[in-house]
SEBA-862829 format. One line per field, with one value per residue (C-alpha): residue number from 1; z, x, y; residue in three letters. Coordinates in nm, 2 decimals, m for minus. Layout:
BEGIN
pos	(NUM	...)
zz	(Z	...)
xx	(X	...)
yy	(Y	...)
code	(ALA	...)
END
This chain:
BEGIN
pos	(1	2	3	4	5	6	7	8	9	10	11	12	13	14	15	16	17	18	19	20	21	22	23	24	25	26	27	28	29	30	31	32	33	34	35	36	37	38	39	40	41	42	43	44	45	46	47	48	49	50	51	52	53	54	55	56	57	58	59	60	61	62	63	64	65	66	67	68	69	70	71	72	73	74	75	76	77	78	79	80	81	82	83	84	85	86	87	88	89	90	91	92	93	94	95	96	97	98	99	100	101	102	103	104	105	106	107	108	109	110	111	112	113	114	115	116	117	118	119	120	121	122	123	124	125	126	127	128	129	130	131	132	133	134	135	136	137	138	139	140	141	142	143	144	145	146	147	148	149	150	151	152	153	154	155	156	157	158	159	160	161	162	163	164	165	166	167	168	169	170	171	172	173	174	175	176	177	178	179	180	181	182	183	184	185	186	187	188	189	190	191	192	193	194	195	196	197	198	199	200	201	202	203	204	205	206	207	208	209	210	211	212	213	214	215	216	217	218	219	220	221	222	223	224	225	226	227	228	229	230	231	232	233	234	235	236	237	238	239	240	241	242	243	244	245	246	247	248	249	250	251	252	253	254	255	256	257	258	259	260	261	262	263	264	265	266	267	268	269	270	271	272	273	274	275	276	277	278	279	280	281	282	283	284	285	286	287	288	289	290	291	292	293	294	295	296	297	298	299	300	301	302	303	304	305	306	307	308	309	310	311	312	313	314	315	316	317	318	319	320	321	322	323	324	325	326	327	328	329	330	331	332	333	334	335	336	337	338	339	340	341	342	343	344	345	346	347	348	349	350	351	352	353	354	355	356	357	358	359	360	361	362	363	364	365	366	367	368	369	370	371	372	373	374	375	376	377	378	379	380	381	382	383	384	385	386	387	388	389	390	391	392	393	394	395	396	397	398	399	400	401	402	403	404	405	406	407	408	409	410	411	412	413	414	415	416	417	418	419	420	421	422	423	424	425	426	427	428	429	430	431	432	433	434	435	436	437	438	439	440	441	442	443	444	445	446	447	448	449	450	451	452	453	454	455	456	457	458	459	460	461	462	463	464	465	466	467	468	469	470	471	472	473	474	475	476	477	478	479	480	481	482	483	484	485	486	487	488	489	490	491	492	493	494	495	496	497	498	499	500	501	502	503	504	505	506	507	508	509	510	511	512	513	514	515	516	517	518	519	520	521	522	523	524	525	526	527	528	529	530	531	532	533	534	535	536	537)
zz	(m0.93	m1.16	m0.97	m0.63	m0.76	m0.95	m0.60	m0.48	m0.42	m0.47	m0.78	m0.98	m1.21	m1.09	m0.98	m1.02	m0.73	m0.97	m0.98	m0.57	m0.50	m0.75	m0.55	m0.23	m0.35	m0.48	m0.10	0.00	m0.16	0.04	0.34	0.54	0.48	0.51	0.89	0.94	1.02	1.14	1.50	1.55	1.30	1.41	1.23	0.90	0.85	0.50	0.48	0.20	0.20	m0.07	m0.08	0.13	0.32	0.42	0.70	0.67	0.63	0.75	0.43	0.54	0.86	0.90	1.26	1.39	1.72	1.91	2.13	1.98	2.23	1.99	2.20	1.89	1.81	2.19	2.22	1.90	2.01	2.38	2.23	2.00	2.34	2.53	2.26	2.22	1.84	1.59	1.69	2.06	1.92	1.70	2.02	2.25	1.96	1.93	2.31	2.35	2.42	2.15	2.38	2.52	2.19	2.13	1.89	1.91	1.75	1.80	1.65	1.54	1.39	1.11	1.13	0.81	0.92	0.56	0.49	0.88	0.90	1.03	0.85	1.01	0.93	1.15	1.09	1.28	1.27	1.39	1.43	1.48	1.56	1.55	1.30	1.39	1.05	1.01	1.34	1.25	0.89	1.03	1.30	1.05	1.09	0.74	0.68	1.00	0.73	0.60	0.90	0.88	1.13	1.15	1.23	1.00	1.00	0.82	0.83	0.77	0.72	0.92	0.82	0.59	0.67	0.86	0.99	1.31	1.66	1.77	2.06	1.81	2.05	1.95	2.08	2.06	1.93	1.66	1.54	1.52	1.40	1.04	0.77	0.70	0.37	0.07	0.02	m0.23	m0.05	m0.07	0.00	0.29	0.39	0.68	0.38	0.10	m0.23	m0.53	m0.53	m0.53	m0.37	m0.43	m0.06	0.13	0.36	0.37	0.43	0.58	0.67	0.71	0.32	0.10	m0.19	m0.54	m0.67	m0.76	m0.42	m0.56	m0.53	m0.30	m0.42	m0.55	m0.80	m0.85	m1.08	m0.89	m0.75	m0.47	m0.25	m0.50	m0.39	m0.04	m0.05	m0.23	0.03	0.31	0.17	0.11	0.51	0.59	0.43	0.53	0.89	1.02	0.81	0.80	1.19	1.20	0.97	1.18	1.50	1.30	1.19	1.53	1.65	1.42	1.48	1.81	1.70	1.39	1.46	1.18	0.90	0.56	0.69	0.89	0.61	0.34	0.56	0.47	0.17	m0.14	m0.53	m0.67	m0.60	m0.77	m0.63	m0.37	m0.25	m0.31	m0.05	0.22	0.14	0.11	0.47	0.66	0.62	0.74	1.02	1.09	1.16	1.31	1.60	1.69	1.76	1.73	1.39	1.24	1.41	1.42	1.54	1.73	2.08	2.09	1.87	1.91	1.79	1.71	1.55	1.21	1.37	1.55	1.27	1.00	0.70	0.50	0.13	m0.10	m0.39	m0.25	m0.34	m0.01	0.16	0.38	0.50	0.55	0.74	0.98	1.05	1.16	1.34	1.54	1.62	1.78	1.49	1.48	1.09	1.06	0.89	0.62	0.25	m0.01	m0.09	0.25	0.26	m0.06	0.00	0.37	0.13	m0.10	0.15	0.43	0.29	0.63	0.82	0.82	0.54	0.51	0.27	0.26	0.36	0.64	0.79	0.72	0.91	1.17	1.26	1.21	1.48	1.65	1.71	1.67	1.75	1.57	1.77	1.59	1.31	1.08	1.11	1.04	0.71	0.59	0.71	0.53	0.20	0.20	0.29	m0.04	m0.24	m0.40	m0.38	m0.64	m0.57	m0.61	m0.32	m0.08	0.15	0.16	0.23	0.44	0.68	1.03	0.94	1.18	0.94	0.81	0.87	1.03	1.05	1.42	1.44	1.49	1.31	1.19	1.08	0.75	0.75	0.52	0.77	0.73	1.10	1.07	1.07	0.73	0.67	0.41	0.17	0.07	m0.14	m0.02	0.00	0.09	0.40	0.48	0.50	0.74	0.95	1.24	1.31	1.18	1.22	1.35	1.03	0.78	0.61	0.69	0.36	0.44	0.41	0.07	m0.26	m0.37	m0.05	m0.06	m0.38	m0.35	m0.05	m0.27	m0.56	m0.29	m0.15	m0.50	m0.53	m0.19	m0.06	0.23	0.50	0.34	0.08	m0.16	m0.02	m0.27	m0.28	m0.15	0.13	0.20	0.23	0.47	0.72	0.73	1.04	1.22	1.08	1.06	1.32	1.32	1.36	1.06	0.83	0.66	0.75	0.45	0.63	0.93	1.12	1.08	1.29	1.15	1.46	1.68	1.72	1.61	1.28	0.96	0.87	0.58	0.46	0.54	0.31	0.03	0.02	0.02	m0.28	m0.43	m0.35	m0.53	m0.85	m0.87	m0.81	m1.02	m0.76	m0.80	m0.57	m0.52	m0.30	m0.06	m0.05	0.28	0.40	0.37	0.23	0.03	0.24	0.23	0.08	0.45	0.52	0.83	0.72	0.52	0.31)
xx	(m0.63	m0.94	m1.10	m1.07	m1.22	m1.54	m1.65	m1.59	m1.91	m1.72	m1.53	m1.45	m1.15	m0.84	m0.51	m0.17	0.10	0.24	m0.12	m0.16	0.17	0.05	m0.23	m0.06	0.18	m0.11	m0.27	0.07	0.02	m0.30	m0.28	m0.16	m0.50	m0.70	m0.70	m0.79	m1.15	m1.18	m1.20	m1.21	m0.94	m0.59	m0.33	m0.29	0.01	0.09	0.29	0.46	0.55	0.76	0.66	0.46	0.75	0.86	0.78	0.52	0.73	0.61	0.64	0.44	0.29	0.07	m0.08	m0.25	m0.06	m0.11	m0.43	m0.75	m1.06	m1.30	m1.62	m1.85	m1.76	m1.83	m2.13	m2.27	m2.17	m2.30	m2.63	m2.65	m2.58	m2.86	m3.12	m3.30	m3.40	m3.35	m3.66	m3.51	m3.18	m3.34	m3.56	m3.24	m3.05	m3.36	m3.41	m3.04	m2.99	m2.76	m2.53	m2.47	m2.41	m2.03	m1.76	m1.38	m1.06	m0.78	m0.42	m0.33	0.00	m0.02	0.29	0.43	0.71	0.88	1.23	1.31	1.23	0.95	0.79	0.47	0.26	0.02	m0.31	m0.58	m0.94	m1.22	m1.54	m1.89	m2.25	m2.56	m2.77	m3.10	m3.20	m2.98	m3.11	m3.51	m3.44	m3.25	m3.53	m3.83	m4.00	m4.01	m3.61	m3.48	m3.43	m3.15	m2.96	m2.87	m2.65	m2.55	m2.19	m1.90	m1.54	m1.27	m0.93	m0.61	m0.24	m0.01	0.37	0.58	0.61	0.88	1.11	0.97	1.16	1.16	0.91	0.66	0.61	0.46	0.63	0.42	0.75	0.74	0.38	0.33	0.68	0.61	0.35	0.01	0.06	m0.13	m0.36	m0.60	m0.89	m1.07	m1.43	m1.46	m1.73	m1.52	m1.28	m1.19	m1.33	m1.20	m1.35	m1.17	m1.38	m1.17	m1.10	m0.83	m0.92	m1.02	m1.40	m1.58	m1.94	m2.25	m2.25	m2.52	m2.29	m2.39	m2.43	m2.08	m1.97	m1.73	m1.87	m2.14	m2.53	m2.59	m2.83	m3.10	m3.31	m3.36	m3.70	m3.82	m3.51	m3.26	m3.38	m3.38	m3.01	m2.90	m3.10	m2.93	m2.58	m2.65	m2.81	m2.47	m2.26	m2.47	m2.51	m2.27	m1.94	m1.95	m1.97	m1.69	m1.50	m1.52	m1.42	m1.10	m1.06	m1.11	m0.85	m0.59	m0.62	m0.51	m0.23	m0.09	m0.16	m0.32	m0.06	m0.08	m0.06	m0.40	m0.58	m0.47	m0.73	m1.04	m1.21	m1.18	m1.24	m1.50	m1.53	m1.80	m2.11	m2.22	m1.88	m1.99	m2.22	m2.00	m1.78	m2.09	m2.19	m1.85	m1.89	m2.24	m2.17	m1.87	m2.11	m2.39	m2.14	m2.00	m1.67	m1.32	m1.16	m1.02	m0.77	m0.73	m0.43	m0.65	m0.61	m0.30	m0.43	m0.72	m0.90	m1.25	m1.58	m1.69	m1.98	m1.73	m1.50	m1.46	m1.36	m1.11	m1.20	m0.96	m1.11	m0.93	m0.54	m0.40	m0.65	m0.37	m0.19	m0.56	m0.64	m0.33	m0.36	m0.72	m0.64	m0.34	m0.63	m0.85	m1.10	m1.15	m1.05	m0.92	m0.61	m0.74	m0.65	m0.86	m0.98	m1.11	m1.27	m1.43	m1.61	m1.79	m1.91	m2.04	m2.20	m2.25	m2.36	m2.49	m2.16	m1.95	m1.74	m1.50	m1.64	m1.60	m1.96	m1.92	m1.63	m1.77	m2.09	m1.89	m1.67	m1.95	m2.16	m1.81	m1.86	m1.49	m1.27	m0.95	m0.68	m0.39	m0.27	m0.15	m0.50	m0.67	m0.52	m0.52	m0.89	m0.98	m0.81	m1.02	m1.33	m1.26	m1.21	m1.57	m1.67	m1.78	m1.69	m2.05	m2.14	m1.91	m2.17	m2.37	m2.13	m1.87	m2.10	m1.99	m1.64	m1.38	m1.09	m0.99	m0.58	m0.51	m0.16	m0.18	m0.17	m0.54	m0.84	m1.13	m1.48	m1.64	m1.98	m2.22	m2.32	m2.30	m2.24	m1.94	m1.60	m1.42	m1.10	m0.86	m0.65	m0.36	m0.04	0.29	0.25	m0.09	0.02	0.28	0.05	m0.18	0.04	0.14	m0.23	m0.45	m0.26	m0.61	m0.79	m0.55	m0.52	m0.20	0.05	0.25	0.01	0.08	0.02	m0.24	m0.46	m0.39	m0.52	m0.84	m0.92	m0.85	m1.05	m1.36	m1.26	m1.27	m1.64	m1.70	m2.03	m1.86	m1.65	m1.32	m1.21	m0.94	m0.75	m0.86	m0.81	m1.14	m1.08	m0.75	m0.95	m1.19	m0.89	m0.67	m0.84	m0.74	m0.38	m0.30	m0.38	m0.76	m0.72	m0.52	m0.85	m0.95	m0.59	m0.41	m0.06	0.02	0.35	0.50	0.75	0.84	1.02	0.69	0.53	0.19	0.31	0.36	0.76	0.92	0.91	0.52	0.48	0.69	0.47	0.12	0.26	0.37	0.02	m0.15	0.07	0.05	m0.36	m0.40	m0.56	m0.81	m0.64	m0.95	m1.06	m0.83	m0.90	m0.91	m0.57	m0.23	m0.02	0.27	0.59	0.70	1.09	1.19	1.03	0.89	0.52	0.26	0.00)
yy	(m5.60	m5.63	m5.92	m5.72	m5.40	m5.56	m5.62	m5.27	m5.03	m4.73	m4.76	m5.05	m4.91	m5.15	m4.96	m5.05	m5.02	m4.65	m4.54	m4.57	m4.43	m4.15	m4.09	m4.08	m3.83	m3.61	m3.68	m3.53	m3.20	m3.16	m3.33	m3.04	m2.86	m3.21	m3.16	m2.81	m2.88	m3.20	m3.27	m3.64	m3.72	m3.53	m3.77	m3.92	m4.19	m4.30	m4.65	m4.83	m5.19	m5.33	m5.70	m5.93	m6.05	m5.65	m5.45	m5.13	m4.84	m4.47	m4.28	m3.96	m3.84	m3.51	m3.42	m3.12	m3.02	m2.72	m2.57	m2.63	m2.56	m2.69	m2.57	m2.56	m2.92	m3.02	m2.81	m3.00	m3.34	m3.30	m3.19	m3.49	m3.68	m3.55	m3.52	m3.88	m3.80	m3.50	m3.34	m3.29	m3.18	m2.90	m2.80	m2.76	m2.58	m2.32	m2.28	m2.19	m1.80	m1.66	m1.55	m1.95	m2.07	m2.12	m1.98	m1.99	m1.88	m2.08	m2.10	m2.45	m2.62	m2.87	m3.06	m3.30	m3.58	m3.61	m3.76	m3.76	m3.39	m3.21	m2.89	m2.70	m2.45	m2.24	m2.17	m1.97	m2.12	m1.95	m2.15	m2.02	m2.19	m1.98	m1.74	m1.65	m1.75	m2.05	m2.21	m2.14	m2.26	m2.58	m2.66	m2.64	m2.96	m3.02	m2.95	m3.19	m3.50	m3.29	m3.28	m2.88	m2.81	m2.37	m2.43	m2.27	m2.20	m1.99	m2.05	m1.82	m1.93	m1.74	m1.74	m1.94	m2.29	m2.37	m2.65	m2.74	m2.79	m3.14	m3.09	m2.95	m2.66	m2.33	m2.05	m1.75	m1.55	m1.77	m1.79	m1.40	m1.34	m1.35	m1.25	m1.38	m1.58	m1.48	m1.78	m1.90	m1.93	m2.29	m2.43	m2.70	m2.93	m3.05	m3.19	m2.99	m2.92	m2.86	m2.51	m2.17	m1.90	m1.64	m1.52	m1.46	m1.75	m2.10	m2.15	m2.44	m2.51	m2.79	m2.71	m2.91	m3.05	m3.10	m3.45	m3.54	m3.41	m3.17	m2.82	m2.65	m2.65	m2.28	m2.19	m1.89	m2.09	m2.42	m2.56	m2.81	m3.01	m2.85	m2.45	m2.58	m2.69	m2.36	m2.13	m2.34	m2.25	m1.89	m1.86	m2.03	m1.80	m1.50	m1.55	m1.80	m1.80	m1.44	m1.43	m1.65	m1.44	m1.14	m1.35	m1.43	m1.08	m0.96	m1.18	m1.14	m0.76	m0.81	m1.04	m0.86	m0.49	m0.25	m0.32	m0.48	m0.84	m0.76	m0.60	m0.88	m1.11	m0.89	m1.00	m0.77	m0.82	m0.96	m1.34	m1.55	m1.64	m1.75	m1.67	m1.29	m1.33	m1.40	m1.09	m0.85	m1.03	m0.99	m0.63	m0.60	m0.86	m0.64	m0.34	m0.55	m0.71	m0.37	m0.50	m0.33	m0.38	m0.08	0.11	0.51	0.69	0.95	0.99	0.81	0.47	0.27	0.02	0.09	m0.05	0.03	0.22	0.44	0.51	0.81	0.62	0.83	0.98	0.85	1.02	1.32	1.30	1.40	1.17	0.98	1.35	1.48	1.18	1.19	1.52	1.47	1.19	1.39	1.63	1.38	1.29	0.90	0.88	0.50	0.36	0.09	0.05	0.18	m0.15	m0.23	0.14	0.11	m0.24	m0.07	0.21	m0.05	m0.27	m0.02	0.32	0.45	0.46	0.79	0.87	1.16	1.42	1.79	1.85	1.62	1.77	2.13	2.05	1.88	2.16	2.43	2.21	2.20	1.83	1.82	2.12	2.14	2.31	2.19	2.45	2.18	1.96	2.33	2.41	2.05	2.03	2.40	2.28	1.98	2.20	2.39	2.13	2.04	2.42	2.61	3.01	3.12	2.85	2.99	3.17	2.89	2.58	2.79	2.99	2.95	2.73	2.82	2.78	3.15	3.14	3.47	3.64	3.64	3.27	3.22	3.12	3.32	3.23	3.22	3.42	3.59	3.84	4.21	4.28	4.04	4.19	4.20	4.01	4.07	3.87	4.08	4.07	4.14	4.54	4.51	4.27	4.50	4.79	4.66	4.43	4.67	4.75	4.47	4.11	3.98	4.08	3.96	3.59	3.44	3.51	3.22	2.92	2.75	2.93	2.71	2.74	3.14	3.14	2.98	3.21	3.51	3.37	3.32	3.68	3.85	3.75	3.98	3.75	3.64	3.81	3.80	4.05	4.08	4.42	4.69	5.10	5.17	4.91	5.04	5.40	5.26	5.12	5.44	5.57	5.27	5.30	5.64	5.91	5.98	6.33	6.40	6.34	6.65	6.87	6.99	6.97	6.78	6.71	6.38	6.20	5.91	5.77	5.79	5.45	5.64	5.77	5.59	5.50	5.62	5.26	5.27	5.58	5.41	5.10	5.29	5.45	5.14	5.01	5.29	5.23	4.85	4.91	5.18	5.33	5.62	5.87	6.10	5.80	5.95	6.32	6.45	6.25	6.44	6.13	6.29	6.41	6.76	6.84	6.88	6.49	6.64	6.71	6.54	6.72)
code	(ASN	ASN	ILE	THR	ALA	ALA	TYR	SER	GLN	ILE	LYS	GLN	THR	ALA	TYR	SER	PRO	ASP	MET	VAL	LEU	ASN	LEU	PHE	LYS	ASN	PHE	GLN	ASN	ILE	ALA	SER	GLU	VAL	LEU	LEU	PHE	LEU	HIS	ASN	VAL	THR	SER	ILE	ASN	LEU	TYR	PHE	ARG	GLU	GLY	MET	ASP	LYS	ASP	MET	LYS	MET	ILE	TYR	ARG	VAL	GLU	ARG	VAL	GLY	SER	HIS	ASP	GLN	SER	VAL	TYR	LYS	PHE	VAL	SER	ALA	LEU	LYS	THR	GLN	ALA	LYS	ASP	LYS	ASP	GLU	PHE	TYR	LYS	ARG	LEU	GLN	ASP	THR	PRO	ASP	LYS	MET	LEU	PRO	SER	ASP	CYS	GLN	LEU	ILE	SER	ILE	THR	ARG	HIS	GLU	PHE	GLU	LYS	GLU	PHE	SER	GLN	ARG	TRP	MET	VAL	SER	GLU	TYR	LEU	GLY	GLY	LYS	HIS	ALA	ILE	GLU	MET	ALA	ALA	LYS	LYS	GLU	ASN	ARG	THR	HIS	GLY	PHE	VAL	PRO	TRP	ALA	GLY	VAL	ALA	ALA	LYS	ILE	GLY	GLU	GLU	TYR	GLU	ALA	ASN	MET	ASP	ASN	SER	LEU	ARG	ARG	ALA	ASP	VAL	TYR	GLY	GLY	LYS	CYS	ILE	SER	LEU	GLU	GLY	ARG	ALA	PHE	CYS	PHE	LEU	PRO	LEU	PRO	VAL	LYS	THR	GLY	LEU	PRO	VAL	HIS	VAL	ASN	ALA	TYR	PHE	GLU	LEU	SER	SER	ASN	ARG	ARG	ASP	ILE	TRP	TYR	GLY	ASP	ASP	MET	ALA	GLY	GLY	GLY	LYS	LEU	ARG	SER	GLU	TRP	ASN	CYS	CYS	LEU	LEU	LYS	GLU	VAL	SER	SER	CYS	ALA	TYR	VAL	HIS	LEU	LEU	ALA	LYS	MET	ALA	CYS	GLU	LEU	GLY	PRO	TYR	ASP	GLU	TYR	PHE	SER	LEU	TRP	PRO	THR	GLY	SER	PRO	PRO	GLU	PRO	TRP	ASN	ILE	LEU	LEU	ARG	ASN	VAL	TYR	LEU	SER	ALA	VAL	GLU	MET	ASP	ILE	PRO	LEU	LEU	TYR	THR	THR	ALA	ARG	GLY	GLY	LEU	TRP	ILE	SER	PRO	LYS	LYS	ALA	VAL	PHE	PRO	ASP	TYR	SER	TYR	LEU	LEU	ALA	VAL	GLU	LEU	GLY	HIS	ALA	LEU	ALA	ASP	ALA	GLY	LEU	THR	ILE	ILE	ASN	ALA	PRO	LYS	SER	VAL	VAL	SER	LYS	PHE	GLU	GLU	ASN	CYS	PRO	SER	LEU	ARG	TYR	MET	ARG	PRO	GLN	MET	LEU	ARG	ASN	SER	LEU	VAL	ARG	ARG	ASN	HIS	ALA	LEU	ASN	ASN	ARG	THR	ALA	MET	LEU	ALA	ALA	LEU	LYS	TYR	CYS	LEU	SER	ASP	ILE	GLU	LYS	SER	GLU	ALA	VAL	GLU	LYS	LEU	GLU	GLY	LEU	PRO	LEU	ILE	PRO	LEU	ALA	ASN	GLY	LYS	PHE	GLY	THR	PHE	SER	GLY	SER	ARG	THR	ALA	GLY	LYS	ILE	PHE	VAL	ALA	ASP	GLU	ILE	GLY	PHE	LYS	LEU	LEU	LYS	ASP	LYS	LEU	LEU	ASP	ARG	ILE	VAL	ASP	PRO	THR	ILE	GLU	PRO	ASP	LEU	LEU	LYS	ASP	LEU	TYR	ASP	ILE	ALA	LYS	ILE	GLY	SER	ILE	ASN	ILE	TYR	ALA	LEU	SER	ALA	ILE	LEU	LEU	ARG	ASP	LEU	LEU	PRO	THR	ILE	LEU	PRO	SER	GLU	TRP	HIS	GLY	LYS	GLN	LEU	VAL	LYS	TRP	ASN	ALA	ALA	GLN	ASN	VAL	HIS	PRO	THR	GLN	GLU	TRP	MET	GLU	LEU	LEU	TRP	SER	PHE	PHE	ASN	THR	ASN	SER	ALA	ASP	LEU	SER	LEU	PHE	LEU	GLY	TRP	PRO	LEU	LEU	PRO	THR	SER	ASP	GLU	ASN	HIS	LEU	PHE)
END
């Protein structure tokens, strides 16, 4: 009533019973998340009494059940107990080696009791204590009155809410059978704040709050105490929250596998400041912490750290197919969505990102030897994708990816001593195949790739050539009996292996006709069958 409200030091507004019940109802909508980052409070009960002569009746209960190691909470509590004052607390914190500072990532269940039923939500909560600069900032003598503690956590929701077993058991099969639920991330200072972060997880920390306690302190144009509070919050996001986030990702990688559910937990998009600070530093911390967060199907499938990963080139239309082919050949190219790869590239440009030049260099230096034909053809197509034909010599030199008709691969070379490799049409291929299978580009490769090689061959600046009448003339000593050259008439037996067949002779003249060959180039070679078909002149 108004009289009681007048004595309140918090809020002097009088509330009617209906208003109180409405507050209860609103609280029930968020109560499941209120307990996420609390440690001393593990349950909340709401009671209602219809009159002074009536018994209290519980109308709602929410509790946290399941395992919760609380190693960060226990460490901080023990440190406060052992220290006689703040100075000693911060000294002990500074003196603790980094590897001794705690972190934990635990599954918890939030169960609500309503209308004689129980419903549970499952959450993975990661907490972290540390950060070199955060500890230094907290321990500065002039900052100690603020009570800064470099402690942060993040929480991801796992699966849909379900009707709980009566014994509240958390069976593993139940926990990881479902997907991670898309979450509108909020900020917490142990209790939820009305702040949407634009991240797919909830973020908790020892934040400095604004004067109305509805947001965290942040701004680039502040001075004095406001600037300090803003810098502290940024330091928490950069060093502490980001590490807690990475630990969460590492845990969920093992539990969910390399699927959409896992990658939905990675921060993408463009959250507002200061939360974009956390996004950037999740990727930076993922690299710095050097723990397995990304999956490749190479070598039978394994999780690797970002430093060991090769990131796919999604600007290439066949990036997925290329990735599968190269991974099958042993290259540690990762399976990750474009949104995650682009954030790594934006924030960590020094990592290995698949590019045509990168793959060419790797193959030329034999850092990665491809022995899978499918992978080699995919690699060739990608390696040619950024090349202007005039650049062929410079960019293709040493690349061992020329697909030969004998099933092997030749090497691109601009050296004059390199053996010539020929790109031929169907007729040209049939003319050469019996004697020169190791020097012809495989005509069965996909047409677009064959055309690319043909375009390069026409330039003649590298060791693949488009078969012409002049080149065919130079090859005749290899194809025909060498002693025929210079003779006006030779005996011809098409049945002998060393002599050309009737079909071959017909193909030869078809080639001359198709290519408008200058027959004077072939003077000295008997290439016309006589009427008895037993001689050539």
